[in-house]
C-alpha positions in Angstrom: -6.5 28.8 9.6 -6.0 25.7 8.1 -6.4 22.0 9.0 -3.7 19.9 7.9 -3.6 16.0 8.4 0.3 15.4 8.1 1.3 11.5 8.3 5.2 10.9 9.0 6.5 6.9 8.2 8.7 4.5 10.2 11.8 6.0 8.4 11.0 9.7 10.0 10.7 9.0 12.9 13.2 5.8 12.9 15.9 7.4 15.7 15.2 10.6 18.5 17.3 13.1 16.5 14.7 12.0 13.6 11.7 12.3 16.2 13.4 15.7 17.1 13.7 17.0 13.5 9.9 16.0 12.4 8.6 18.0 16.3 10.2 21.2 15.0 8.8 20.6 11.1 5.3 19.9 12.7 5.6 23.1 15.3 7.1 25.3 11.9 3.5 24.5 10.5 1.6 25.5 13.8 3.1 28.4 14.2 2.2 29.1 10.4 -1.8 29.8 11.4 -3.0 26.0 11.0 -4.0 23.3 13.4 -2.1 19.7 13.0 -3.2 16.3 13.8 -0.4 13.9 12.8 -0.3 10.0 12.8 2.8 8.2 13.3 4.2 4.8 12.2 6.4 2.7 14.7 9.8 3.8 14.4 12.0 2.0 12.2 12.1 -1.5 11.4 9.9 -2.0 14.8 7.3 -3.5 13.3 9.8 -6.0 11.9 11.1 -6.9 15.2 8.1 -7.2 16.7 6.5 -10.1 13.9 10.1 -12.0 14.9 9.7 -11.7 18.5 6.8 -13.3 17.8 8.1 -16.2 16.0 10.5 -17.0 18.6 8.2 -17.9 20.9 5.7 -19.5 18.6 5.5 -20.9 14.6 1.8 -19.7 14.5 1.0 -16.4 16.8 -3.2 -15.7 16.8 -3.9 -13.2 14.8 -5.4 -11.6 17.9 -3.0 -11.2 19.1 0.0 -10.4 17.0 -2.4 -7.1 16.7 -2.3 -7.1 20.3 1.6 -6.7 20.0 2.1 -4.7 16.3 0.1 -1.7 17.8 2.7 -1.3 21.0 4.9 -0.1 18.1 2.7 2.7 17.6 2.0 3.7 20.9 6.1 4.6 21.5 6.0 6.2 18.3 3.4 8.9 19.1 4.5 9.5 23.1 8.2 10.0 22.0 7.1 12.8 19.7 4.5 13.5 21.6 7.2 14.8 24.3 9.4 16.5 21.7 7.0 18.9 21.1 6.2 19.4 24.9 9.6 20.0 25.1 9.0 23.1 22.8 6.6 24.4 25.2 3.7 23.8 22.7 0.7 22.0 23.6 0.2 18.3 22.1 -1.4 15.2 23.0 -1.0 11.7 22.0 -3.7 9.1 21.3 -4.4 5.9 20.3 -6.4 4.7 17.9 -9.0 3.2 20.3 -8.5 6.6 22.1 -9.5 8.8 19.2 -11.7 6.2 17.7 -11.2 5.0 14.8 -13.6 1.9 14.7 -12.6 -1.4 11.9 -14.1 -5.0 11.3 -13.5 -7.6 12.6 -11.0 -8.6 10.4 -7.4 -8.6 12.8 -4.1 -7.6 10.9 -6.1 -6.4 7.9 -9.0 -4.5 9.2 -10.7 -2.1 7.3 -12.0 1.5 8.6 -16.0 1.6 9.5 -16.1 4.4 11.1 -14.0 7.2 12.6 -14.8 9.5 15.4 -13.6 12.5 16.0 -15.4 14.3 18.4 -11.9 13.7 20.6 -9.7 15.2 18.1 -11.9 17.8 17.7 -12.8 18.5 20.9 -8.7 18.7 22.1 -7.9 20.7 18.7 -10.5 23.8 20.1 -8.2 23.5 23.3 -5.7 24.9 20.8 -3.4 21.0 20.7 -1.7 19.7 18.4 -3.1 15.9 18.3 -0.6 12.7 17.2 -2.4 9.9 16.6 -1.3 6.4 16.9 -1.1 5.2 12.9 -2.0 1.6 11.5 -4.9 0.9 14.7 -8.1 0.4 15.4 -10.7 -0.8 17.9 -13.0 -3.2 16.9 -17.1 -3.7 18.0 -15.3 -6.5 20.1 -13.4 -4.0 21.9 -10.5 -5.6 20.3 -7.4 -3.8 19.3 -7.1 -4.1 15.6 -4.3 -3.2 13.0 -4.7 -2.7 9.4 -2.2 -3.6 7.5 1.5 -2.9 6.0 1.3 0.5 5.3 -1.7 1.3 7.2 -0.7 4.7 8.9 -1.4 5.9 5.9 -4.9 4.6 5.3 -4.9 5.7 9.2 -4.3 9.7 8.1 -6.5 10.0 5.2 -9.4 7.9 6.8 -8.8 11.5 9.5 -8.2 13.9 6.6 -11.7 13.0 5.3 -13.8 13.0 9.2 -12.3 16.2 9.6 -12.7 17.6 6.1 -9.0 18.8 6.4 -7.4 20.9 3.5 -4.9 18.5 2.8 -3.2 15.0 4.1 0.4 15.2 3.9 2.0 11.7 3.7 5.7 12.7 4.6 8.5 9.6 3.6 12.3 9.3 2.6 11.8 10.1 -0.9 10.5 13.4 -3.0 7.2 11.9 -4.1 6.2 10.1 -6.2 8.4 8.7 -9.4 7.4 6.8 -12.8 9.8 4.2 -11.4 12.1 3.3 -8.4 15.0 5.4 -8.6 17.0 3.0 -6.6 16.4 1.1 -9.8 16.4 3.1 -12.7 18.5 6.2 -11.8 17.1 8.4 -14.0 13.2 7.6 -12.8 11.6 11.1 -12.5 9.5 12.3 -9.5 5.0 13.3 -11.0 4.2 16.5 -10.2 0.5 15.1 -9.6 -1.0 12.2 -10.5 -4.9 10.3 -10.9 -6.1 8.7 -8.3 -6.7 5.6 -10.2 -3.1 5.8 -11.5 -1.3 5.8 -8.4 -4.5 3.3 -7.0 -2.3 0.8 -9.6 0.5 1.5 -8.6 0.3 1.4 -5.5 -1.1 -1.7 -5.4 1.2 -3.3 -8.3 3.9 -2.1 -6.0 4.9 1.1 -5.1 5.7 1.4 -2.0 5.1 5.2 -1.5 1.2 5.2 -0.3 -0.9 1.7 1.1 -3.8 1.3 -1.9 -6.5 1.8 1.4 -5.5 4.9 1.6 -5.9 5.9 -2.4 -8.9 4.7 -2.5 -10.1 6.3 1.0 -8.7 9.6 -0.6 -10.4 8.6 -4.1 -13.7 8.4 -2.6 -13.9 10.4 0.0 -12.2 13.3 -2.4 -9.4 14.1 0.1 -6.1 15.5 -1.5 -3.2 13.7 -0.8 0.3 15.1 -0.9 3.5 12.8 -1.0 6.4 14.7 0.3 9.6 14.1 1.5 10.5 14.5 5.4 13.8 16.1 4.7 13.4 18.8 2.4 10.9 21.8 2.0 10.5 20.5 -2.0 7.0 20.1 -2.9 6.3 16.8 -3.8 3.5 14.8 -6.0 -0.1 15.9 -5.7 -2.4 13.1 -6.1 -5.9 14.2 -7.1 -9.1 14.1 -9.2 -8.2 13.1 -13.0 -10.5 15.5 -14.3 -8.0 18.9 -12.6 -5.3 17.0 -14.1 -3.6 18.2 -17.2 -2.2 14.6 -18.8 0.4 14.8 -21.1 1.8 10.8 -20.8 0.3 7.8 -21.4 2.6 5.7 -19.2 3.1 7.7 -15.8 5.2 4.6 -14.3 6.8 1.4 -14.4 5.8 -0.7 -10.8 7.5 -3.9 -9.7 6.3 -5.8 -6.9 8.7 -8.8 -5.9 6.3 -9.8 -3.0 4.3 -11.7 -5.4 3.6 -15.7 -5.7 2.2 -17.8 -8.1 0.1 -20.9 -6.9 -1.5 -23.4 -9.8 -4.0 -25.8 -8.2 -3.2 -28.7 -11.5 -5.5 -30.8 -13.5 -8.8 -30.1 -12.0 -12.0 -31.2 -13.3 -14.0 -29.6 -15.8 -17.3 -29.0 -14.6 -19.5 -25.6 -14.3 -18.9 -24.7 -10.4 -15.4 -25.1 -9.8 -13.9 -21.8 -10.4 -16.4 -20.7 -7.9 -14.7 -23.3 -5.7 -11.7 -22.2 -5.9 -11.6 -18.9 -5.0 -14.5 -19.2 -2.3 -12.5 -21.1 -0.6 -9.9 -18.2 -0.6 -12.1 -15.7 0.2 -13.2 -17.3 3.0 -9.7 -17.6 4.4 -9.5 -14.3 3.2 -7.2 -14.5 1.1 -6.8 -11.5 -1.9 -6.4 -12.8 -5.5 -4.5 -10.4 -8.5 -3.5 -12.4 -11.8 -5.6 -15.1 -12.9 -5.5 -17.8 -15.8 -7.3 -21.2 -16.4 -5.0 -23.7 -19.2 -7.0 -24.8 -22.0 -8.9 -28.0 -21.0 -7.1 -30.8 -21.9 -9.3 -34.4 -21.4 -11.4 -33.0 -19.3 -9.8 -31.1 -16.5 -7.9 -28.0 -16.7 -4.9 -25.8 -14.7 -6.2 -22.7 -12.6 -3.3 -20.6 -12.0 -3.1 -17.0 -9.8 -1.2 -14.6 -7.6 -0.9 -14.0 -4.1 0.5 -11.6 -1.7 3.9 -13.1 -0.3 2.3 -13.1 2.8 -1.1 -15.0 2.0 1.1 -17.4 0.2 1.5 -20.5 3.2 -2.6 -19.7 3.6 -3.2 -20.0 0.0 -1.4 -23.6 -1.1 -3.2 -25.2 3.0 -6.5 -23.5 1.0 -5.7 -25.5 -2.1 -4.4 -27.9 -1.7 -7.4 -28.8 1.0 -9.8 -28.2 -1.8 -8.0 -30.3 -4.9 -8.3 -33.1 -2.7 -12.0 -32.6 -2.1 -11.9 -31.5 -6.2 -10.1 -34.6 -7.2 -7.4 -32.8 -8.7 -3.7 -34.2 -9.5 -2.2 -31.1 -6.6 -0.3 -28.0 -6.2 2.2 -26.1 -7.2 3.5 -22.8 -6.7 6.6 -20.5 -7.0 8.0 -17.8 -4.7 10.9 -16.6 -7.4 8.4 -14.3 -9.3 7.7 -10.6 -9.8 5.1 -8.7 -11.3 6.5 -5.6 -13.3 3.6 -3.0 -14.4 3.3 0.1 -16.4 0.0 2.7 -15.3 -1.4 5.4 -17.0 -4.9 7.5 -17.8 -4.8 7.0 -21.5 -3.7 3.3 -22.0 -7.0 2.9 -22.7 -7.3 4.2 -25.8 -3.8 3.5 -27.5 -3.4 -0.6 -28.6 0.5 -0.4 -29.4 1.3 0.7 -25.7 1.0 -3.4 -24.6 3.1 -4.2 -28.4 5.3 -1.4 -26.8 5.5 -3.0 -23.3 6.2 -6.8 -24.5 8.9 -5.6 -26.9 10.7 -4.3 -24.5 10.5 -7.7 -22.3 11.3 -9.5 -25.9 14.3 -7.7 -26.3 15.4 -8.2 -22.8 15.0 -12.1 -23.8 12.7 -12.4 -20.4 9.6 -14.4 -20.6 6.5 -13.9 -19.4 4.1 -16.1 -17.7 1.1 -13.8 -16.6 -0.9 -11.0 -18.4 -3.7 -8.5 -16.7 -4.8 -5.8 -17.8 -7.3 -2.9 -17.3 -7.8 0.4 -18.3 -4.6 2.1 -16.8 -2.6 -0.8 -16.3 -0.9 -4.0 -17.9 1.2 -6.1 -15.8 3.2 -8.8 -16.9 4.5 -12.0 -14.4 8.3 -12.7 -15.1 11.1 -14.1 -12.7 11.8 -12.6 -10.2 15.8 -12.5 -10.9 15.0 -10.2 -14.3 12.5 -8.1 -12.3 14.9 -4.9 -12.4 16.0 -5.8 -15.8 12.7 -5.5 -16.7 11.7 -2.2 -15.1 15.0 -0.3 -16.5 14.1 -1.8 -20.4 10.6 -0.6 -20.1 11.1 2.6 -18.5 13.3 3.5 -20.9 11.4 2.3 -24.4 8.7 4.5 -23.1 11.3 7.4 -22.5 9.5 8.7 -18.9 12.7 9.6 -17.7 12.7 12.5 -20.3 8.9 13.6 -19.3 7.9 11.9 -22.7 5.5 8.7 -23.4 4.1 7.3 -26.3 
């Protein structure tokens, strides 16, 4: 008998009929002799609807109350799924994050899991039950409900798989696995049979919405095999695992695009030691994560500091920088929401100096200007204007011949 943790996203449980289909799939797995812990997201666009309702009440709801509100979405899903399983005479129980014992830090809306208690789940499994768990949520040391950020149910599932020492964590979604690019943008994108944790982490961080980055990070740190697959077929998906276990054929594994990014610049900052520290300490204190950073060449004793943040953090970042700009005597703050980040990811990038040139050529051939560049051993990212994003992804995918299963 194996122990499997499964996670079903919002699109998989968007309607009562889909919930019944998911229930049948879970029961079939149970009848194959496996113990099942199933993590569920809120139905369809429930989270967005809840946020919209909050904004109709106030323009500035507290993060604590937003978490209280958003956590209700998953509670609906787990109860309905449990009812569907129970209707088929299978023993089942639904549990919230708090009932399971998922303990987080105190940060609302982007909490991190610090501890997982598994006693309740193990007790229910030993009683022969399928355990349905609300994803995306936990409890902090003040007994306040917290949420884990967009895609947080992935992290819930991987954290439970690690704590329970499950054989595999299966992430069910509305796509068949991880592709070399978004198939909605690149029709000939190829499904990858396997990918390393590091590559998947970069792809998830750079805009591929198949997995939440923190879920991949958790899986890597705890050695949890992650199988990304479709809710609607029985076909194998993509296995995310340790790089040493992969047979790497591709220098470039995929192309990603993140359109939910914004560029912020604090202009004519005094060029003196400690200024950069002040800028990024202020952002850190406001829980704003920064990605790409560039500082202009010194001119007349000043320079500009530009960086990118997620779309949802833009307002906080601009407010923080406007205050700091006054304190520093800088000229002011400007921002641009009409940008996108296109990236290539691959474990073989580090040893291939021609790869960057090839990517830049693809953009140049399309007449697309690059505004910022960042690199690591396994990724190269370029910030461009959003209106060119889809065109850029297709062009980069083509130049590396990713649809044909070869890249160089």
